[in-house]
Backbone as CSV, one residue per row, in Angstrom:
resi,resn,N_x,N_y,N_z,CA_x,CA_y,CA_z,C_x,C_y,C_z
1,UNK,12.811,12.355,10.833,11.867,12.795,9.536,11.158,13.635,9.210
2,UNK,11.037,13.516,8.408,10.682,15.026,7.687,8.849,14.813,7.745
3,UNK,8.135,14.116,8.016,6.532,13.768,7.965,6.284,13.319,9.378
4,UNK,4.961,14.207,9.640,4.716,13.646,10.901,3.517,12.091,10.929
5,UNK,2.626,12.130,9.831,1.896,11.173,9.966,1.834,10.959,8.917
6,UNK,1.896,9.357,8.744,2.173,8.334,7.057,1.716,7.323,7.057
7,UNK,1.044,7.365,5.694,0.372,5.670,5.535,1.511,5.388,4.814
8,UNK,1.368,4.047,4.753,2.518,2.925,3.801,1.616,2.186,3.149
9,UNK,1.616,2.109,1.945,1.084,0.790,1.282,1.833,-0.215,0.972
10,UNK,2.228,-1.309,1.481,3.047,-2.340,0.937,2.233,-3.442,0.374
11,UNK,2.581,-3.925,-1.033,2.331,-5.096,-1.729,2.500,-6.082,-1.287
12,UNK,1.354,-7.128,-1.441,1.465,-8.272,-0.623,2.445,-9.211,-1.307
13,UNK,3.085,-8.728,-2.425,4.402,-9.498,-2.833,5.586,-9.593,-1.889
14,UNK,5.519,-8.404,-0.797,6.587,-8.200,0.275,6.239,-8.876,1.340
15,UNK,5.089,-8.620,2.119,4.863,-9.247,3.251,3.831,-10.588,2.946
16,UNK,4.476,-11.448,2.987,4.015,-12.774,2.847,4.604,-13.995,3.020
17,UNK,3.877,-14.959,3.672,4.690,-16.595,4.722,5.682,-16.513,3.926
18,UNK,6.086,-16.725,2.705,7.435,-17.541,2.013,8.670,-16.369,1.902
19,UNK,8.517,-14.935,2.343,9.604,-14.077,2.562,10.081,-13.590,4.010
20,UNK,10.120,-14.870,4.943,10.393,-13.995,6.215,11.563,-13.046,6.358
21,UNK,12.204,-13.313,5.607,13.768,-11.947,5.584,12.868,-10.674,5.267
22,UNK,12.333,-10.607,4.106,11.415,-9.203,3.724,11.102,-8.877,4.724
23,UNK,10.042,-9.357,5.341,9.274,-9.149,6.450,10.060,-8.447,7.576
24,UNK,11.354,-9.243,8.194,11.946,-8.985,9.173,12.806,-7.367,9.000
25,UNK,12.982,-7.105,7.490,13.972,-5.958,7.101,12.564,-5.010,7.384
26,UNK,11.283,-5.187,6.752,10.212,-3.846,6.865,10.007,-3.742,8.583
27,UNK,10.089,-4.724,9.056,10.016,-4.604,10.877,10.761,-3.494,11.231
28,UNK,12.572,-3.834,10.742,13.458,-2.812,11.584,12.876,-1.311,10.891
29,UNK,12.630,-1.078,9.690,12.424,0.064,9.208,11.091,0.415,9.901
30,UNK,10.168,-0.115,9.907,9.141,0.709,10.623,9.186,0.821,12.268
31,UNK,10.013,-0.118,12.656,10.685,0.568,14.265,11.337,1.827,14.314
32,UNK,11.907,1.616,13.332,13.085,3.178,13.013,12.050,4.238,12.952
33,UNK,10.876,4.320,12.238,10.151,5.369,11.597,9.607,5.648,13.016
34,UNK,8.847,4.487,13.541,7.834,4.810,14.532,8.885,5.474,15.806
35,UNK,10.113,5.088,15.844,10.880,5.852,17.267,11.117,7.091,16.891
36,UNK,10.779,7.433,15.600,11.377,8.979,15.185,9.805,9.877,15.220
37,UNK,9.175,9.227,15.775,8.012,9.847,16.358,6.932,10.502,15.166
38,UNK,7.026,9.128,14.002,6.024,9.424,13.403,4.756,8.648,13.127
39,UNK,3.387,9.036,13.553,2.585,8.313,13.247,2.231,7.584,12.158
40,UNK,2.016,6.098,12.311,2.096,5.296,11.119,0.945,4.144,11.034
41,UNK,0.463,4.177,9.654,-0.351,3.501,9.377,0.027,2.604,8.540
42,UNK,-0.096,1.331,7.938,0.665,0.501,7.053,-0.690,-0.240,6.264
43,UNK,-0.737,-0.246,5.275,-1.837,-1.316,4.509,-1.187,-2.146,3.579
44,UNK,-1.496,-3.740,3.467,-0.800,-4.492,3.236,-2.113,-5.450,2.106
45,UNK,-1.348,-5.765,1.063,-1.974,-6.340,-0.247,-2.240,-7.701,0.154
46,UNK,-2.969,-8.074,-0.587,-2.862,-9.663,-0.469,-2.292,-10.408,-1.120
47,UNK,-1.760,-10.131,-2.156,-0.332,-11.003,-2.972,-0.966,-11.950,-3.428
48,UNK,0.337,-13.053,-3.381,0.153,-14.130,-4.165,-0.978,-15.029,-3.495
49,UNK,-1.054,-15.223,-1.954,-2.094,-15.868,-1.208,-3.859,-15.447,-1.737
50,UNK,-4.195,-14.286,-1.740,-5.153,-13.704,-2.455,-5.695,-14.160,-3.562
51,UNK,-4.369,-14.127,-4.697,-4.910,-14.624,-5.940,-4.964,-15.873,-6.162
52,UNK,-4.013,-16.664,-5.582,-4.858,-18.212,-5.656,-5.738,-18.533,-4.923
53,UNK,-6.408,-18.068,-4.057,-7.962,-18.076,-3.499,-8.677,-17.878,-4.618
54,UNK,-8.818,-16.906,-4.797,-9.535,-15.917,-5.911,-9.433,-17.130,-7.489
55,UNK,-8.352,-17.642,-7.488,-8.247,-18.223,-8.995,-8.986,-19.399,-8.515
56,UNK,-8.704,-20.214,-7.560,-9.597,-21.392,-7.337,-11.048,-21.248,-7.014
57,UNK,-11.318,-20.208,-6.295,-12.635,-19.919,-6.059,-13.502,-19.376,-7.642
58,UNK,-12.884,-18.842,-8.440,-13.407,-18.808,-9.727,-13.522,-19.764,-10.413
59,UNK,-12.473,-20.236,-10.749,-12.943,-22.068,-10.866,-13.943,-23.084,-10.617
60,UNK,-14.443,-22.541,-9.331,-15.497,-23.515,-8.846,-16.812,-22.279,-9.022
61,UNK,-16.615,-21.333,-9.741,-18.186,-20.826,-9.956,-18.609,-19.808,-9.067
62,UNK,-18.005,-19.541,-8.111,-17.829,-18.237,-6.804,-18.013,-17.085,-7.507
63,UNK,-18.966,-15.925,-7.098,-19.150,-15.209,-7.962,-18.468,-13.539,-7.237
64,UNK,-18.164,-12.818,-7.965,-17.155,-11.875,-8.153,-17.536,-11.299,-6.835
65,UNK,-18.267,-10.769,-5.861,-19.025,-10.281,-4.367,-17.621,-11.042,-3.549
66,UNK,-17.915,-11.904,-3.728,-17.430,-13.406,-2.887,-15.832,-13.656,-3.178
67,UNK,-15.813,-13.375,-4.436,-13.739,-13.551,-4.968,-13.270,-12.324,-3.908
68,UNK,-14.053,-11.182,-3.965,-13.277,-10.092,-3.499,-13.064,-10.294,-1.820
69,UNK,-14.247,-10.761,-1.416,-14.262,-11.167,0.182,-12.661,-12.326,0.454
70,UNK,-12.718,-13.116,-0.223,-11.145,-13.909,-0.492,-9.995,-13.163,-0.235
71,UNK,-10.394,-12.382,-1.137,-8.941,-11.193,-1.078,-8.629,-10.464,-0.141
72,UNK,-9.595,-10.002,0.537,-9.803,-8.908,1.373,-9.152,-9.793,2.827
73,UNK,-9.626,-11.088,2.945,-9.637,-12.114,4.273,-7.878,-12.337,3.816
74,UNK,-7.554,-12.617,2.606,-5.802,-12.901,2.573,-5.046,-11.366,3.044
75,UNK,-5.453,-10.613,2.958,-4.942,-9.232,2.726,-4.734,-9.287,4.264
76,UNK,-5.811,-9.321,4.733,-5.706,-9.227,6.535,-5.023,-10.209,7.019
77,UNK,-4.840,-11.266,6.591,-4.116,-12.129,6.933,-2.694,-11.945,6.995
78,UNK,-1.977,-11.241,5.748,-1.063,-10.684,6.011,-0.538,-9.636,6.731
79,UNK,-1.877,-8.785,7.118,-1.324,-7.806,7.882,-1.084,-8.450,9.349
80,UNK,-1.942,-9.332,9.585,-2.051,-9.644,10.942,0.201,-10.287,11.090
81,UNK,0.304,-10.930,10.362,1.596,-11.563,9.916,2.566,-10.289,10.192
82,UNK,2.135,-9.310,9.879,3.099,-8.042,9.968,3.103,-7.689,11.267
83,UNK,1.714,-7.015,11.669,1.389,-7.061,13.075,2.048,-7.730,14.042
84,UNK,1.944,-8.974,14.097,2.148,-9.288,15.228,4.019,-9.580,14.943
85,UNK,4.720,-9.400,13.960,6.186,-9.444,13.837,6.642,-8.317,14.513
86,UNK,5.786,-7.086,14.390,6.192,-5.720,15.113,5.487,-5.112,16.483
87,UNK,5.431,-6.596,17.121,4.963,-6.841,18.667,6.340,-6.057,19.164
88,UNK,6.149,-5.268,20.266,4.921,-4.663,21.014,4.378,-2.832,20.219
89,UNK,5.350,-2.822,19.332,5.302,-1.702,18.386,3.704,-1.546,18.137
90,UNK,3.177,-2.558,17.179,1.822,-2.385,16.698,0.394,-2.628,17.521
91,UNK,-0.490,-2.150,17.254,-1.768,-2.700,17.631,-2.211,-4.169,17.148
92,UNK,-2.511,-4.805,17.505,-2.435,-6.242,17.287,-3.494,-6.882,16.280
93,UNK,-4.350,-5.809,16.430,-5.707,-6.381,15.741,-5.865,-5.488,14.313
94,UNK,-5.908,-6.108,13.211,-5.887,-5.329,12.044,-7.295,-4.502,12.055
95,UNK,-7.388,-3.097,11.731,-8.673,-2.656,11.708,-9.700,-2.970,10.420
96,UNK,-10.994,-3.078,10.896,-12.223,-3.353,9.495,-12.845,-2.074,8.964
97,UNK,-12.595,-1.238,9.342,-13.347,0.014,8.874,-12.312,1.079,9.277
98,UNK,-12.645,2.252,8.573,-12.088,3.859,8.895,-11.854,3.732,10.550
99,UNK,-13.347,3.397,11.234,-13.731,3.974,12.384,-12.445,3.181,13.373
100,UNK,-12.324,1.866,13.265,-11.315,0.981,13.438,-10.154,1.648,13.737
101,UNK,-9.636,2.112,12.451,-8.560,2.685,12.255,-8.225,3.914,13.389
102,UNK,-9.645,4.894,13.233,-9.139,6.113,14.052,-9.062,5.500,15.659
103,UNK,-9.750,4.052,16.194,-9.473,3.895,17.215,-8.222,3.027,17.764
104,UNK,-7.427,2.811,17.129,-6.491,1.741,17.156,-5.517,3.327,17.120
105,UNK,-5.442,4.188,16.391,-4.518,4.940,15.831,-4.125,6.107,17.381
106,UNK,-5.242,5.746,18.080,-5.569,6.671,19.384,-4.550,5.871,20.336
107,UNK,-4.201,4.855,20.296,-3.427,3.762,21.199,-1.821,4.593,20.833
108,UNK,-1.425,5.053,19.615,-0.113,5.572,19.621,0.961,4.517,19.266
109,UNK,0.203,3.586,18.857,0.797,2.341,18.121,0.747,2.032,16.451
110,UNK,1.816,1.696,15.986,1.521,1.569,14.618,0.468,0.276,14.226
111,UNK,-0.278,0.867,13.204,-1.641,0.337,12.945,-1.377,-0.522,11.542
112,UNK,-1.764,-1.661,11.510,-1.482,-2.561,10.320,-2.505,-3.194,9.713
113,UNK,-3.329,-2.522,8.872,-4.427,-3.215,7.802,-4.479,-3.799,6.824
114,UNK,-5.411,-4.071,6.478,-5.822,-4.954,5.073,-6.727,-4.401,4.411
115,UNK,-7.725,-5.351,3.720,-9.165,-4.629,3.066,-10.037,-4.323,3.696
116,UNK,-10.769,-3.678,3.400,-11.950,-2.803,4.089,-13.453,-3.808,3.318
117,UNK,-13.771,-3.460,2.350,-14.881,-4.363,1.721,-14.587,-4.701,0.239
118,UNK,-15.599,-5.015,-0.311,-15.931,-5.357,-2.014,-15.561,-4.409,-2.501
119,UNK,-15.443,-4.059,-3.747,-14.881,-3.569,-4.783,-13.995,-2.372,-4.511
120,UNK,-13.099,-2.420,-3.258,-11.995,-1.580,-3.198,-10.692,-2.478,-2.858
121,UNK,-9.944,-1.917,-3.732,-8.559,-2.402,-3.847,-7.544,-1.628,-2.458
122,UNK,-6.716,-2.695,-2.010,-6.099,-2.227,-0.960,-5.068,-0.656,-1.029
123,UNK,-4.932,-0.715,-2.357,-4.674,1.195,-2.740,-5.920,1.777,-2.402
124,UNK,-6.986,1.762,-2.544,-8.124,2.241,-2.346,-8.194,2.717,-0.816
125,UNK,-8.051,1.391,-0.190,-8.079,1.839,1.593,-7.055,2.525,1.911
126,UNK,-5.816,2.293,1.518,-4.557,3.237,1.674,-4.982,4.773,1.644
127,UNK,-5.616,4.849,0.881,-6.314,6.254,0.221,-7.146,7.066,1.633
128,UNK,-8.047,6.167,1.812,-9.396,6.386,2.780,-8.513,6.586,3.793
129,UNK,-7.489,5.863,4.169,-6.787,6.004,5.619,-6.224,7.155,5.800
130,UNK,-5.398,7.339,4.633,-4.552,8.637,4.374,-5.430,9.866,4.902
131,UNK,-6.716,9.928,4.198,-7.675,11.222,4.234,-8.032,11.159,5.879
132,UNK,-8.788,9.840,6.368,-9.144,9.858,7.577,-8.138,10.827,8.723
133,UNK,-6.892,10.259,8.369,-5.796,10.719,9.584,-5.112,11.843,9.280
134,UNK,-5.848,12.440,8.124,-5.028,13.899,7.462,-3.471,13.437,7.267
135,UNK,-3.188,12.496,6.710,-1.635,12.322,6.676,-0.762,13.219,5.834
136,UNK,0.522,13.325,6.043,1.189,14.480,5.292,1.534,13.716,4.288
137,UNK,1.910,12.014,3.810,2.090,11.570,2.859,1.549,10.280,2.539
138,UNK,1.174,9.633,1.748,0.997,8.347,1.438,2.319,7.661,0.402
139,UNK,2.854,6.914,1.137,4.092,6.180,0.451,3.555,4.516,-0.063
140,UNK,3.817,4.331,-1.547,3.258,3.145,-1.851,4.583,2.713,-2.436
141,UNK,4.838,1.313,-1.684,6.084,0.395,-2.141,5.436,-0.532,-2.821
142,UNK,5.972,-0.648,-4.034,5.590,-1.269,-4.783,6.881,-2.359,-5.639
143,UNK,6.566,-2.794,-6.639,7.586,-3.843,-7.427,8.051,-3.197,-8.591
144,UNK,8.127,-1.648,-8.763,8.769,-1.174,-9.819,9.499,0.288,-9.115
145,UNK,10.243,0.856,-9.883,10.771,2.369,-9.164,10.115,3.453,-9.176
146,UNK,8.819,3.549,-9.793,8.352,4.530,-9.913,7.034,4.608,-11.037
147,UNK,6.517,5.815,-11.206,5.503,5.975,-12.352,6.322,5.820,-13.416
148,UNK,6.195,4.752,-14.446,6.757,4.824,-15.486,5.746,5.514,-16.781
149,UNK,5.937,6.065,-18.105,5.280,6.156,-19.098,4.417,4.765,-19.723
150,UNK,4.992,3.749,-19.524,4.389,2.418,-19.598,4.816,1.517,-18.778
151,UNK,4.066,0.247,-18.881,4.991,-0.779,-18.272,6.297,-1.321,-18.398
152,UNK,7.186,-0.955,-17.663,8.956,-1.436,-17.768,8.924,-2.639,-18.154
153,UNK,7.898,-3.359,-17.325,8.230,-5.143,-17.490,8.089,-5.379,-18.908
154,UNK,7.389,-4.717,-19.796,6.809,-5.043,-21.150,7.314,-4.281,-22.558
155,UNK,7.808,-2.791,-22.028,8.267,-1.987,-22.867,9.318,-1.480,-22.365
156,UNK,10.470,-1.764,-23.080,12.096,-1.373,-22.718,12.213,0.311,-23.153
157,UNK,11.114,0.782,-23.888,11.561,2.216,-23.937,10.423,3.004,-22.872
158,UNK,9.918,2.464,-21.754,9.609,3.275,-20.905,10.415,3.914,-19.820
159,UNK,9.678,5.072,-19.818,10.878,6.137,-18.747,10.189,6.326,-17.414
160,UNK,10.846,6.527,-16.343,10.319,7.169,-15.449,10.082,8.303,-15.056
161,UNK,9.157,8.900,-14.480,8.429,10.218,-14.368,8.662,10.509,-13.106
162,UNK,9.574,11.555,-12.703,9.868,11.706,-11.419,8.991,12.481,-10.363
163,UNK,8.276,13.624,-11.623,7.191,14.320,-10.647,6.048,14.174,-11.665
164,UNK,4.767,14.290,-10.983,3.724,14.531,-11.987,2.547,14.772,-10.912
165,UNK,1.261,15.511,-11.889,0.221,15.298,-10.866,-0.799,13.979,-11.090
166,UNK,-2.188,14.365,-10.742,-3.013,12.877,-10.687,-3.368,13.047,-11.894
167,UNK,-4.055,14.278,-12.782,-4.196,14.201,-14.240,-3.586,13.413,-15.304
168,UNK,-2.049,13.805,-15.188,-1.210,12.773,-15.766,-0.964,11.369,-15.158
169,UNK,-1.303,11.188,-14.393,-1.430,9.793,-13.516,-2.551,9.056,-14.385
170,UNK,-3.548,9.468,-14.353,-4.545,9.146,-14.742,-4.831,8.462,-16.449
171,UNK,-3.771,9.682,-17.236,-3.528,9.435,-18.697,-2.791,8.505,-18.888
172,UNK,-1.564,8.301,-17.884,-0.640,6.914,-18.013,-1.244,5.579,-17.483
173,UNK,-2.461,5.534,-16.678,-2.706,4.363,-16.439,-3.877,4.026,-17.150
174,UNK,-4.598,4.807,-18.185,-5.494,4.546,-19.143,-5.114,3.888,-20.303
175,UNK,-3.488,3.828,-20.433,-3.225,3.497,-21.920,-2.815,2.260,-22.070
176,UNK,-2.951,1.585,-21.279,-2.091,0.144,-21.738,-2.099,-0.992,-20.720
177,UNK,-2.859,-0.632,-20.042,-2.525,-1.964,-18.786,-3.023,-2.564,-18.611
178,UNK,-2.774,-3.816,-19.111,-3.467,-4.945,-18.265,-4.044,-5.381,-16.745
179,UNK,-5.400,-5.697,-16.761,-5.607,-5.370,-15.266,-4.691,-6.536,-14.398
180,UNK,-4.103,-6.019,-13.250,-3.191,-6.746,-12.389,-1.730,-6.547,-12.662
181,UNK,-1.466,-5.779,-13.791,-0.422,-5.662,-14.240,0.631,-4.635,-14.041
182,UNK,-0.025,-3.750,-13.785,0.679,-2.650,-13.672,-0.051,-1.431,-12.568
183,UNK,-1.028,-1.762,-12.399,-2.099,-0.591,-11.687,-1.195,-0.357,-10.552
184,UNK,-0.964,0.977,-10.059,-0.382,1.695,-9.033,-1.271,1.976,-8.223
185,UNK,-2.233,2.694,-8.439,-3.411,3.604,-7.891,-4.652,3.336,-8.505
186,UNK,-5.919,2.588,-8.116,-6.862,2.589,-8.562,-7.957,4.158,-8.743
187,UNK,-9.126,4.191,-9.655,-9.802,5.069,-9.802,-10.213,6.101,-8.315
188,UNK,-10.451,5.166,-7.302,-10.843,5.291,-6.083,-9.842,6.058,-5.265
189,UNK,-8.617,5.379,-5.323,-7.607,6.104,-4.392,-7.189,7.560,-5.153
190,UNK,-7.036,7.360,-6.708,-6.756,8.751,-7.322,-7.516,9.834,-7.052
191,UNK,-9.086,9.395,-6.878,-10.019,10.555,-6.460,-10.050,11.123,-4.779
192,UNK,-9.728,10.192,-4.412,-9.565,10.552,-2.942,-8.279,10.739,-2.509
193,UNK,-7.027,10.867,-2.958,-5.627,11.800,-3.009,-6.157,12.769,-3.483
194,UNK,-6.860,13.677,-4.575,-6.562,14.169,-5.355,-8.162,15.339,-4.472
195,UNK,-8.768,14.969,-3.966,-9.449,15.531,-3.046,-9.022,16.306,-1.996
196,UNK,-8.478,15.238,-1.167,-7.536,15.736,-0.184,-6.011,16.568,-0.144
197,UNK,-5.764,16.520,-1.291,-4.327,17.156,-1.437,-3.434,16.710,-0.912
198,UNK,-3.282,15.026,-0.714,-2.377,14.141,-0.193,-1.379,13.638,-1.220
199,UNK,-0.039,14.471,-0.904,0.906,13.682,-1.699,1.423,12.071,-1.556
200,UNK,1.910,11.953,-2.909,1.994,10.273,-3.014,3.398,10.066,-3.455
201,UNK,4.154,9.173,-2.691,5.517,8.921,-3.213,5.750,7.263,-3.613
202,UNK,5.382,6.702,-5.142,5.782,5.407,-5.586,7.205,5.048,-5.478
203,UNK,7.382,4.182,-4.618,8.679,3.766,-4.564,9.162,2.228,-4.918
204,UNK,10.174,1.666,-4.746,10.149,0.265,-5.479,10.429,-0.506,-4.067
205,UNK,9.687,-1.549,-3.306,9.680,-1.852,-2.071,10.322,-3.036,-1.763
206,UNK,10.866,-3.324,-3.283,11.777,-4.663,-2.636,12.976,-4.181,-2.087
207,UNK,13.328,-2.952,-1.899,14.197,-2.193,-0.771,13.471,-1.574,0.054
208,UNK,13.126,-2.126,1.524,12.601,-1.575,2.613,12.791,-0.225,2.693
209,UNK,14.256,0.122,2.998,14.690,1.672,2.935,13.994,2.523,2.232
210,UNK,13.891,2.044,1.056,13.297,3.244,0.086,11.970,3.961,0.728
211,UNK,11.153,3.188,2.053,10.188,3.715,2.572,10.708,4.747,3.606
212,UNK,11.771,4.382,4.333,12.426,5.186,5.068,13.072,6.305,4.407
213,UNK,13.473,6.409,3.247,14.008,7.438,2.274,12.796,8.449,1.991
214,UNK,12.009,7.858,1.894,10.711,8.853,1.198,10.092,9.694,2.523
215,UNK,9.809,8.928,3.720,9.668,9.587,4.882,10.640,10.757,5.311
216,UNK,11.924,10.387,4.926,12.722,11.695,5.853,12.746,12.567,4.475
217,UNK,11.969,12.511,3.205,12.162,13.746,2.617,13.011,13.354,1.107
218,UNK,13.575,12.572,0.795,14.585,12.253,-0.117,13.709,11.555,-1.726
219,UNK,14.464,12.250,-2.417,13.443,12.336,-3.602,13.533,10.903,-4.476
220,UNK,13.118,10.012,-3.927,13.374,8.614,-4.247,11.921,7.987,-4.829
221,UNK,12.210,7.350,-5.824,10.858,7.118,-6.778,10.100,8.004,-7.664
222,UNK,8.533,7.969,-7.819,8.123,9.248,-8.234,7.044,9.967,-7.343
223,UNK,7.016,10.961,-7.481,5.958,11.745,-6.751,4.912,12.245,-7.082
224,UNK,3.983,11.832,-7.154,2.457,12.360,-7.537,1.908,13.371,-6.241
225,UNK,1.348,14.775,-6.524,0.880,15.471,-6.109,0.036,16.751,-6.769
């Protein structure tokens, strides 16, 4: 593998109880990466379960701070599911802070993380983890092939941008995009990654091998640097 310390952010649409075969595929990929002597931390989103809990609580009048807590717990449950499937390669308990991430990484095992605190997306968490570990690369495994000029699911004229900087990324993400529909990295994540100089590769996570390809140095998806 080309990189030695990597953080992978995986959408909760892939690591979810209703997709056990997808989880198995990710487990095999992460084992292979770990056995190639790559220090690996994985951050998992809340996905459908988070949205369902947040929607139900919103209809019950729950405030936004508590809605965030529900989303965080859903992401941690998904993270625990993957960590258990990765045994004995993974640290069994999803860390709840950067300090706990550093302690878990010291064991030499794969560390799987969910959310941290209200007001942070799991993309923001992934950026903070990457910075704390001085990662060589952040891989974001999402539902599209990379960064497009606009949402490819809504605009047939959208074009894939294979290489870009964080300034251009901000311009693209500010144009269009309804909340929750095409948000790849939130402002916190972009700020942290830019100040740390950590390159980020956006890949289509529906094929878990794209994560391995990115870590091997293949030019898959979009590279932000």
